[in-house]
N, C-alpha and C positions, 0 to 999 in steps of 0.2 A: 382181519381187524378193520381194514379199509372198507370192505363190503358192509360190515356191521354198522360202521359209522355212517355210511351213505344211506343205509336203510333207516337208521334212526333219524337222520335229518329229514328224509322223505316222509316218514311217519309223522314227525313233528309238524311239518308243513301242511300235510293233509288235515291234521287235527286243528291247527290254527285256522285254516280255511273253513273247515266245518263250523267251528265256534263263531267265526266272523259272520257266516251266513245265518246262523241261529240268532246272533245278537242284532245284526243290522238288516237281515232279510235281503231279498232280491226284488228290485222294482217290478219284475215281470210276475212275481208271485204275490203281489199286493192283494190284501183281503178286500173283496168287493161286496161282502155281506154287511152292509151298513144298516143301522136301525132307524126307521122312519119316525117322524114326529107324530103322524097319525096312525091309527090302527088299521086303516084300510090298505088293501093290496091292489096293485094294478093287475089286470089280467092281460097278459101279452100272448098273442096268437099269430098265426100266419095262415092265409088261405092256401099256401103252397105245401104245408106239411103240418101234421098234428104234433103236439108236444110229446116227446119221447120216441117219435118215429124218425126215419131217415130223411135227411135233407135231399131234395132232388138234385141230380147232377148239375143241372143248369146253374145252380148257385155255388158251385165248387170250382176248384182249379181245373177239374176235368171237363167243365162245361164252359159257360159264358163268364163265370167268376163275377157275377153281379149280386147285389144284396137282394134277399127275398123280401116280398112285401110283408109288413108287420101291421097288426091291429092292436090298439091299446084301449082297454076299457077301464072304468072306475077312476078316471082322471080327476083328481081333486080340483074343485073350482078355484082354489087359491094358487094353483100351479102357474108359475111364470115362465118356466122352461123345463125341458127334459134333457136327460143325458142317456146315452146308449153305449154299453160296452158288450162286445161280442168276443168271447174267449173260449179257449180249449184248455181245460185243466188237465187233460190226459197227455199233453205233449211230453216227449221224452226229457226235455230240458226244463220243464216247469211250465206254468201257464203261458199260453201263446195268445197274444192279443190280435184279433182279426179286424176289429173296427172299434174306434173310440171317437164318439161324437158328443158334443155338448152344446148348450144354448139352442137346442131344437125348440122352435116355438111350440107351445102346447098344441097337441094334435092327437087325433084318435087313429091316425094311420100314417105309415111311411111307405110310399110307393116303391115297387120293384125298381131296382137300378136308379135310385135317386138319393139325393141329399137334400133334406128340407132347407128352403131358403133361410139364410141368416145363421145357419149352423156352423160350428167350428169343429174341425177334425184334428186329432192328435196322431202323431206317427205311431203306426202299429208295429208288431213284431217283424213284419216283412220289410219295414223301413219306409213305408208309404203312408201318406195321409189320405187313405181311401179304404174301402172295403176290400178285404182279402178273404176269399172263400176258403172253406175247409179244404185242407190239403195234407192229411196225415201221412206218415210213412206207411208202407205196406204192413199189414198186421191187423190187430183187433180194431174195430170201429172206435172212434173218439166221440166224446160228447161236446156239443157246442152250446154255450149258454148265451142267449140274447137277453141281457139284463137292462131293464129300463128303469130310470129313476125320475120321479116327478119332484121338482124343486120349487121353493117359494121365492126364488131370485134368479136373475140373469147373472151368470158367473163372469168374472173378468176375462177379457179376450186373450190375455197373455199366458194362459195355462198351456204348458208344453209337454207334460208327462202324465201318464196314468196316475202315478202317485199324487201329483199335485191336484189332479182332477178329483180324486177320491177325498183328499183333504178339503177341497173346496165344497164338495157335495155334502159332506157330513153335517154341518150346521144348518143346511137348507133342505134336507130331505123330508118330503111329505109322505111319499109312498113309493113302493118299488114292486116290481114283478119280473118274472122271467119266463122265457120259452126255451126249451131244451130240444135240440135236434141231434141226430147222430150221422156220422159219415165214416166210411172206411174204404180202404183200397186193397 
């Protein structure tokens, strides 16, 4: 009887936790698929790897752990700033944020191992305000999305979470684009 009651309480707690996640979501699983004001799309690429291909070790935790160079085309002339979110949706505990940067001055490139002057960084899933390269657990390769957002405003400097950033981006989004890379160990 005591075992059945304990199992019932455990099952009830799991159900409540599941429902809470469904209702309130998890900040690390915030939807980054926002709808832009313009119909144009940014073209995001890297001279280091082609979209859909593997990210060179240099840009991962097994290498120098520095950001790869990025190129951005089709930047709207109205853009006042850019935001960049690098995330791994295949992480075992939900989306893992590798780099979150905003108020990037409008630019057509971000150099390797650099943070554009004037940019603001938000703490990533590693607990740092900097780029953290792909570092999945052993197993199947993960996908890494380099999402760039062109905005018609410079955002407030006090944004401290990815959820706050996405909320701030939504009314100012002009265009977006992404580059996808893979990495596995």
